[in-house]
C-alpha positions in Angstrom: 3.8 5.0 -17.8 5.9 2.4 -15.9 8.4 4.7 -14.1 5.8 7.4 -13.5 3.4 4.9 -11.9 6.3 3.5 -10.0 7.2 6.9 -8.7 3.6 7.4 -7.4 3.8 4.0 -5.7 7.2 4.8 -4.1 5.8 8.1 -2.8 2.7 6.3 -1.4 4.8 3.6 0.4 7.1 6.2 1.9 4.7 9.0 2.6 1.4 7.1 3.0 -0.7 10.1 1.8 -3.5 8.2 0.0 -6.2 7.6 2.6 -9.5 5.9 2.1 -12.6 5.4 4.2 -14.8 4.9 5.9 -15.3 1.8 3.7 -18.0 -0.4 5.1 -17.6 -4.2 5.4 -20.8 -6.0 6.3 -20.5 -8.3 9.3 -22.6 -11.4 10.2 -23.5 -12.7 13.6 -21.1 -15.4 14.8 -18.6 -14.8 12.0 -15.1 -13.7 13.2 -13.0 -13.3 10.1 -13.4 -10.7 7.3 -11.3 -10.0 4.2 -9.8 -6.5 3.8 -10.2 -4.5 0.5 -7.8 -5.5 -2.2 -6.4 -2.0 -2.6 -5.3 -1.8 1.0 -1.8 -0.9 1.9 -2.1 -0.5 5.7 -5.0 -0.2 8.1 -5.4 2.9 10.2 -8.6 2.5 12.1 -11.5 -0.1 12.5 -14.9 0.7 13.9 -17.9 -1.6 14.6 -21.5 -0.4 14.1 -24.2 -2.9 15.2 -27.3 -3.2 13.0 -29.5 -3.3 16.1 -28.2 0.1 17.4 -26.7 2.0 14.5 -26.4 5.2 16.5 -23.4 3.7 18.3 -19.9 3.3 16.9 -17.3 1.2 18.7 -13.7 1.9 18.0 -11.7 -1.4 18.0 -8.2 -1.6 19.5 -5.5 -3.4 17.5 -3.5 -6.2 18.9 -0.8 -8.4 17.2 -1.9 -12.0 16.7 0.4 -13.4 19.4 -0.4 -10.5 21.7 -4.1 -11.3 21.4 -3.5 -14.4 23.5 -3.3 -12.1 26.5 -6.9 -11.0 25.8 -8.7 -14.1 24.5 -6.7 -16.8 26.3 -8.2 -20.1 25.4 -11.5 -18.5 24.3 -10.5 -17.2 20.9 -13.9 -17.8 19.3 -15.9 -16.5 22.3 -19.2 -14.9 21.1 -20.3 -11.7 22.7 -22.5 -8.7 21.9 -19.9 -6.6 20.1 -16.2 -6.9 19.4 -13.7 -4.5 21.1 -10.5 -5.5 19.4 -9.1 -6.8 16.1 -6.0 -8.5 14.8 -4.7 -9.3 11.4 -3.3 -12.2 9.5 -2.0 -12.8 5.9 -1.3 -9.9 3.5 -3.3 -7.9 1.0 -3.9 -9.6 -2.4 -4.5 -7.0 -5.1 -4.1 -9.6 -7.9 -7.0 -11.8 -7.0 -4.9 -14.9 -7.9 -4.0 -16.4 -4.5 -7.6 -16.8 -3.2 -6.4 -15.2 0.1 -6.0 -11.7 1.4 -5.5 -9.7 4.5 -7.9 -11.1 7.1 -9.4 -8.9 9.9 -10.1 -11.1 13.0 -12.6 -9.7 15.4 -12.8 -10.4 19.2 -15.1 -11.1 20.8 -17.0 -12.6 17.9 -20.0 -10.4 17.3 -23.3 -12.0 18.2 -25.2 -9.5 16.1 -25.0 -8.3 12.5 -23.5 -4.9 11.7 -20.7 -3.4 9.7 -17.1 -2.4 10.1 -16.0 1.2 9.2 -12.5 0.7 7.8 -10.1 3.6 7.4 -6.9 2.7 5.6 -4.0 3.8 3.4 -4.6 2.5 -0.1 -2.4 1.6 -3.0 -2.2 4.1 -5.9 -4.3 3.7 -9.1 -1.9 3.4 -12.0 -2.3 5.7 -15.0 -2.9 3.8 -18.2 -3.6 6.6 -20.7 -2.3 10.1 -21.4 -5.7 11.5 -20.2 -5.4 9.8 -16.8 -4.5 11.8 -13.7 -1.4 10.9 -11.8 -2.3 9.3 -8.4 -0.2 11.7 -6.4 -0.9 14.2 -3.7 -2.1 17.5 -5.3 0.6 20.1 -5.8 3.3 17.3 -5.8 2.9 16.2 -9.5 6.6 16.8 -10.0 7.6 13.9 -7.6 6.8 11.0 -10.0 8.2 13.0 -12.9 11.5 13.4 -11.1 11.5 9.7 -10.2 11.0 8.8 -13.9 13.7 11.1 -15.0 16.1 9.7 -12.4 15.4 6.1 -13.6 15.7 7.0 -17.3 18.9 8.9 -16.9 20.4 6.2 -14.7 19.6 3.6 -17.4 21.4 5.7 -19.9 24.4 6.1 -17.6 23.9 9.8 -17.6 25.4 11.3 -14.3 22.5 13.8 -14.0 20.4 10.9 -12.6 21.8 11.8 -9.1 20.4 15.3 -9.3 16.9 14.0 -10.0 17.1 11.3 -7.4 18.2 13.8 -4.8 15.3 16.2 -5.7 12.9 13.2 -5.5 14.1 12.3 -2.1 14.0 15.9 -0.8 10.4 16.2 -2.0 9.5 12.9 -0.3 10.7 14.3 3.0 8.7 17.5 2.5 5.6 15.5 1.6 5.9 13.6 4.9 6.1 16.7 6.9 3.0 18.4 5.3 0.7 15.4 4.8 0.5 14.1 8.4 -2.4 16.3 9.5 -3.1 18.8 6.7 -3.2 21.5 9.4 -0.7 24.0 10.8 -2.3 23.6 14.3 -0.9 21.7 17.2 -2.2 18.3 18.3 -2.7 16.3 21.4 -1.0 13.1 22.6 -3.4 10.2 23.0 -2.7 6.6 24.0 -6.1 5.4 22.7 -8.9 3.5 24.5 -7.9 0.9 27.0 -11.0 -1.1 27.2 -9.9 -4.6 26.3 -9.7 -6.8 29.4 -9.0 -10.6 29.7 -12.2 -12.6 30.0 -10.6 -15.6 31.6 
């Protein structure tokens, strides 16, 4: 299953089709840092829902760690009612061996309990038996098969490997174009919310 699973992983890294969420992460008052799920590849969206008013959902803006200095200044651990931005540090740990993982840092530090709604792109689930489904976008099951054929033929120094690699790459580009919105309708440009202001 090695090359077939590898083909699914390559397709996910390039196309980022496998979405997950909202996954809830419980938050505690006065706690700023939270570990992201171990199957996370890349975060798409984070929302905060306070326990004392669960009918409200606050979308959090992303800032790079260094760029966050322009928001929090010298008040990095300032408590407030609800956070309005997040930044990230470290990397996902899907092995459970390092004792670390991707950390979501909230600002301001929430002064009430609640939860985060996390929308993210996940890693694939590897097939381990002949009865397992391939973790690939439906209708694109040929993609990891072509990848496995390309790798096997290349190992055998069979020149046909180039044909399978070319077909794999063409399908990857097609997957990118059809998996962005799953709609044939037009969309709108948006710059996102601009509600994070320096507090110093």
